[in-house]
NUSENU-760926 format. One record per residue (C-alpha): x, y, z; residue in three letters. Coordinates in steps of 0.5 Angstrom, whole numbers, plus 500, padded with zeros to 3 digits. Layout:
N
R    px    py    pz   res
R     X     Y     Z   ALA
...
//
This chain:
425
R    px    py    pz   res
R   555   221   109   MET
R   550   222   115   ALA
R   556   224   121   GLU
R   557   229   116   GLY
R   552   233   114   GLY
R   548   230   110   VAL
R   540   230   111   ARG
R   537   227   105   HIS
R   539   220   103   LEU
R   537   216   098   LEU
R   539   208   098   LEU
R   538   204   091   ALA
R   538   195   092   GLY
R   534   190   087   ARG
R   531   188   095   ARG
R   530   196   098   GLY
R   528   195   105   PRO
R   527   188   103   ASP
R   534   187   104   ALA
R   537   185   111   GLU
R   539   189   115   GLY
R   536   195   112   ALA
R   532   196   117   ALA
R   536   197   122   GLU
R   541   201   117   LEU
R   534   207   116   ARG
R   534   206   123   ALA
R   541   208   126   LYS
R   541   215   120   LEU
R   536   217   123   THR
R   538   217   129   GLU
R   544   222   126   LEU
R   539   227   124   GLY
R   537   224   117   ALA
R   531   223   112   GLU
R   532   216   108   VAL
R   529   212   103   THR
R   530   205   101   LEU
R   528   203   094   ALA
R   527   197   091   ALA
R   530   197   084   CYS
R   535   195   079   ASP
R   540   201   077   VAL
R   542   197   072   ALA
R   536   198   068   ASP
R   536   204   065   ARG
R   527   205   065   GLU
R   528   203   073   ALA
R   534   208   074   VAL
R   529   213   070   ALA
R   523   212   073   ALA
R   526   212   081   LEU
R   531   219   079   LEU
R   524   223   077   ALA
R   521   221   084   THR
R   528   225   087   VAL
R   523   231   090   PRO
R   525   238   088   ALA
R   527   241   093   ALA
R   531   236   096   HIS
R   536   234   089   PRO
R   540   230   087   LEU
R   547   232   090   THR
R   552   226   089   ALA
R   552   220   086   VAL
R   556   214   092   VAL
R   555   207   086   HIS
R   557   201   092   THR
R   554   195   088   ALA
R   558   188   087   GLY
R   556   181   086   VAL
R   562   176   086   LEU
R   563   169   082   ASP
R   570   166   083   ASP
R   572   161   079   GLY
R   578   160   073   VAL
R   578   163   067   VAL
R   576   156   063   SER
R   570   156   068   SER
R   568   163   066   LEU
R   561   162   062   THR
R   558   170   059   PRO
R   553   168   064   GLU
R   558   168   068   ARG
R   560   174   067   MET
R   554   178   066   ASP
R   552   176   072   ARG
R   559   180   076   VAL
R   559   186   071   LEU
R   552   188   070   ARG
R   552   191   077   PRO
R   559   195   075   LYS
R   560   197   069   VAL
R   552   197   067   ASP
R   550   199   073   ALA
R   556   205   073   ALA
R   554   208   065   LEU
R   546   208   066   THR
R   548   213   073   LEU
R   553   217   069   HIS
R   548   218   063   GLU
R   541   218   068   LEU
R   546   225   072   THR
R   551   227   067   ARG
R   545   233   066   ASP
R   545   234   074   LEU
R   549   238   078   ASP
R   554   233   082   LEU
R   559   235   087   SER
R   560   228   087   ALA
R   560   221   083   PHE
R   564   216   086   VAL
R   564   209   084   LEU
R   567   203   089   PHE
R   573   199   087   SER
R   577   194   088   SER
R   584   192   089   ILE
R   582   187   084   ALA
R   582   193   079   GLY
R   588   193   079   THR
R   593   187   082   PHE
R   589   182   078   GLY
R   584   177   083   GLY
R   586   169   084   MET
R   580   166   080   GLY
R   576   174   079   GLN
R   578   174   073   GLY
R   570   177   071   ASN
R   571   181   077   TYR
R   578   184   076   SER
R   575   186   069   ALA
R   569   190   071   ALA
R   573   194   077   ASN
R   578   194   072   ALA
R   573   198   068   PHE
R   570   203   074   LEU
R   577   205   075   ASP
R   579   207   067   ALA
R   571   210   067   PHE
R   574   215   072   ALA
R   579   217   068   GLN
R   576   219   063   HIS
R   570   222   066   CYS
R   574   225   071   ARG
R   579   228   064   ALA
R   573   232   062   GLN
R   572   235   068   GLY
R   568   232   071   ARG
R   567   229   079   PRO
R   569   221   077   VAL
R   573   219   084   GLN
R   573   212   083   SER
R   575   207   090   HIS
R   580   201   090   ALA
R   578   199   095   TRP
R   581   194   100   GLY
R   579   188   105   LEU
R   572   191   109   TRP
R   574   185   116   ALA
R   566   187   117   GLN
R   562   180   114   ARG
R   558   181   108   SER
R   555   179   102   ASP
R   562   180   099   MET
R   566   178   105   THR
R   561   172   107   GLY
R   564   166   103   LYS
R   572   168   106   LEU
R   574   162   110   GLU
R   581   162   114   GLY
R   585   159   108   ALA
R   583   166   104   ASP
R   584   171   109   LEU
R   592   167   110   ASN
R   594   167   103   ARG
R   590   175   102   LEU
R   596   176   109   ALA
R   600   172   106   ARG
R   600   178   100   GLY
R   601   184   105   GLY
R   593   185   104   ILE
R   588   185   111   VAL
R   583   187   113   PRO
R   580   194   116   PHE
R   575   196   120   SER
R   567   200   118   SER
R   570   205   124   GLU
R   577   205   119   ASP
R   572   205   113   GLY
R   570   212   114   ALA
R   575   215   115   GLY
R   579   212   108   LEU
R   571   214   104   PHE
R   572   222   108   ASP
R   581   221   106   ALA
R   579   219   100   ALA
R   573   224   098   ARG
R   579   229   101   ALA
R   584   226   094   VAL
R   585   231   087   ASP
R   585   223   083   ALA
R   581   220   078   ALA
R   583   214   083   VAL
R   584   213   090   VAL
R   587   205   094   LEU
R   584   206   100   PRO
R   587   200   103   MET
R   590   197   109   ARG
R   597   193   107   LEU
R   602   190   112   ASP
R   609   191   109   THR
R   612   186   111   ALA
R   608   181   110   GLY
R   607   186   102   LEU
R   614   184   101   GLY
R   615   178   103   ALA
R   609   176   098   ARG
R   612   169   094   SER
R   611   173   087   ASP
R   614   179   088   GLY
R   612   186   090   VAL
R   606   190   086   PRO
R   610   196   082   ALA
R   605   200   084   LEU
R   607   199   092   LEU
R   614   197   092   ARG
R   616   204   094   GLY
R   612   202   101   LEU
R   617   196   102   VAL
R   625   195   104   LYS
R   628   191   098   ALA
R   625   185   097   ALA
R   631   179   101   PRO
R   634   175   097   ALA
R   629   169   098   LYS
R   622   168   098   PRO
R   618   168   105   ALA
R   615   162   106   ARG
R   610   161   112   ARG
R   612   157   118   SER
R   609   151   117   VAL
R   611   145   123   THR
R   612   138   122   GLY
R   614   132   117   ALA
R   619   135   112   GLY
R   617   142   114   ALA
R   624   147   110   GLY
R   626   142   106   ALA
R   625   144   100   ALA
R   631   148   097   PRO
R   629   155   095   ALA
R   630   154   087   ARG
R   628   149   082   PRO
R   635   147   080   GLU
R   636   146   087   GLY
R   632   141   088   LEU
R   633   138   083   LYS
R   641   138   085   GLN
R   638   136   092   HIS
R   633   129   088   LEU
R   638   126   085   SER
R   644   126   091   SER
R   638   122   094   LEU
R   637   114   094   PRO
R   631   112   090   GLU
R   627   110   096   ALA
R   628   116   098   GLU
R   625   121   092   ARG
R   618   120   093   GLY
R   618   120   100   ARG
R   622   128   099   PHE
R   617   129   095   LEU
R   612   128   099   LEU
R   613   132   105   ASP
R   614   137   100   LEU
R   608   136   097   VAL
R   604   136   104   ARG
R   608   141   107   THR
R   605   146   102   THR
R   598   144   102   VAL
R   599   146   109   ALA
R   601   152   107   GLY
R   595   154   103   VAL
R   591   151   107   LEU
R   593   156   113   GLY
R   594   151   117   PHE
R   600   150   123   ASP
R   602   143   123   SER
R   603   138   116   VAL
R   600   133   121   ALA
R   594   136   119   ALA
R   595   133   112   VAL
R   594   126   111   GLU
R   598   124   105   ALA
R   592   119   103   GLU
R   587   123   104   ARG
R   583   127   098   GLY
R   585   134   098   LEU
R   578   137   097   LEU
R   576   134   103   ASP
R   581   138   107   LEU
R   578   144   103   GLY
R   581   145   098   PHE
R   577   149   092   ASP
R   578   151   084   SER
R   582   157   088   LEU
R   586   154   092   THR
R   586   149   088   ALA
R   591   154   083   VAL
R   595   156   088   GLU
R   597   150   089   LEU
R   599   148   083   ARG
R   602   155   083   ASN
R   607   154   088   GLN
R   610   147   087   LEU
R   610   149   079   GLY
R   615   154   083   LYS
R   618   150   088   ALA
R   620   144   081   THR
R   621   149   075   GLY
R   616   145   072   ARG
R   608   149   068   ARG
R   605   144   072   LEU
R   596   143   069   PRO
R   591   147   072   VAL
R   587   141   074   THR
R   593   137   077   LEU
R   588   138   084   LEU
R   583   134   080   PHE
R   587   130   077   ASP
R   591   127   082   TYR
R   586   128   089   PRO
R   592   126   094   THR
R   598   128   096   SER
R   601   121   095   THR
R   599   122   088   ALA
R   602   129   087   ILE
R   607   127   089   ALA
R   609   120   084   ALA
R   606   125   079   TYR
R   611   129   080   LEU
R   617   125   081   GLU
R   615   123   074   ALA
R   614   128   071   GLU
R   622   130   074   ILE
R   625   124   074   ALA
R   627   125   065   PRO
R   630   130   067   GLU
R   634   130   073   THR
R   636   122   075   PHE
R   641   121   068   THR
R   647   118   069   ALA
R   651   124   069   ALA
R   646   127   074   SER
R   647   123   079   MET
R   655   122   079   ALA
R   655   131   080   PHE
R   654   130   089   PRO
R   660   126   088   GLU
R   664   131   084   LEU
R   662   135   089   ASP
R   664   131   094   ALA
R   671   131   091   LEU
R   673   137   089   GLU
R   671   139   096   SER
R   677   134   098   ASN
R   682   137   094   LEU
R   684   141   099   ALA
R   687   136   103   ARG
R   692   133   098   VAL
R   694   140   097   ALA
R   702   141   100   THR
R   702   133   099   ASP
R   706   133   092   GLU
R   706   125   090   GLU
R   698   126   093   ALA
R   696   131   088   ARG
R   702   127   082   THR
R   697   120   082   THR
R   692   125   083   LEU
R   692   128   077   ALA
R   694   123   074   SER
R   688   119   075   ARG
R   683   125   073   LEU
R   686   126   067   GLN
R   685   119   064   ASP
R   677   119   067   LEU
R   678   125   062   LEU
R   680   121   056   VAL
R   675   116   057   ARG
R   669   122   058   LEU
R   672   125   052   GLY
R   671   119   048   GLN
R   666   114   045   GLY
R   667   107   049   PRO
R   670   103   043   GLU
R   675   109   043   ASP
R   677   109   049   ALA
R   677   101   050   GLU
R   682   103   045   ASP
R   687   107   048   ALA
R   687   102   054   VAL
R   688   097   050   ALA
R   695   102   047   GLY
R   697   104   053   ARG
R   698   097   055   ILE
R   701   096   047   ASP
R   706   101   049   ALA
R   708   101   057   ALA
R   713   098   060   SER
R   713   091   064   ASP
R   713   095   071   ASP
R   708   100   069   GLU
R   703   094   068   ILE
R   705   091   074   PHE
R   704   099   078   ASP
R   697   099   074   PHE
R   696   092   077   ILE
R   697   094   083   GLU
R   694   101   084   ASN
R   688   101   080   GLU
R   686   094   081   LEU
R   688   093   087   GLY
R   692   085   086   LEU
R   698   084   088   SER
//
């Protein structure tokens, strides 16, 4: 704004001139020709804001408001206490309402609220933050409908480290990148701000997108962004992770269950362990599954409540099971999770019937080999018919049917049965 010609800036925040970087910011803005006032003020406190506005000189009246405050206190919904909700909602919701009510009678050219894409698309572990920003977007719509110059900017990810982004680790950035959200520089942010102000809309989303990553989101492309990407591939793209078992899991739960059914019992646990380790490596942004030791505590690897939920979600999609939110905390190693999954899946997967399906698939693939041999087809058809009879009857009925056939058979048919079915001669 200072570069754009604004000459009087009143910057208010809880710490005012004592905030980190405040002196440097004042010096930079002053060099650009702006007169800067730094004030310590809780913008959600109505009396404090009223007192601050009273200090604005009549010679340079307030003509625009830009509300940029924001606080994070991420956690799964069950952990969000009233205090944690208030900590995030107050600087967004209460402050916006206070500023609006105390400036509504002024001749403002702009009233800009800094929101977040979390309010539009949601954010993992950010139920409170998403709600706060959704309010700002809705409030801007409400005020705009009344003819007021209110606009909400639902920002994407800033690259510059701040109180809001300082806690993002490599795994967090990788997770966002896999969803198509990539950071932008402060210079690009300034350009996006100007571009957003030029749009005649109550809510604008200034953000940087990787359309390839967006199209490969495992949870689907948000409806608002579908027009920006090509049709999603048939199978969700997954982050490439090298190492034992990488990429071994079938794309759909049905395929996983069928694959497990075809494995010897001793190999099922090993397969599920590979699946868990590969998923863990992907969630944490590791390039190799070798970094995920089977017996090492997952919390020691860098998991927190948010990445634990993502691990639960990805394993749930792979297995087709609704897994507990506390999965990682109840089963804190890859081995423990794999054993839990095997116990959960086994009752419905490893039944006698499901174990027979791979054999039937093999039989079906071999039928083409006897298609031209009439005698072989006749013999095979007879045996398959016998199997169908047995399958359609209970064990006792099957025994009675066999006894009846023996009673009705000729001597030659009995000797043929002994030779062909029992292998005796």
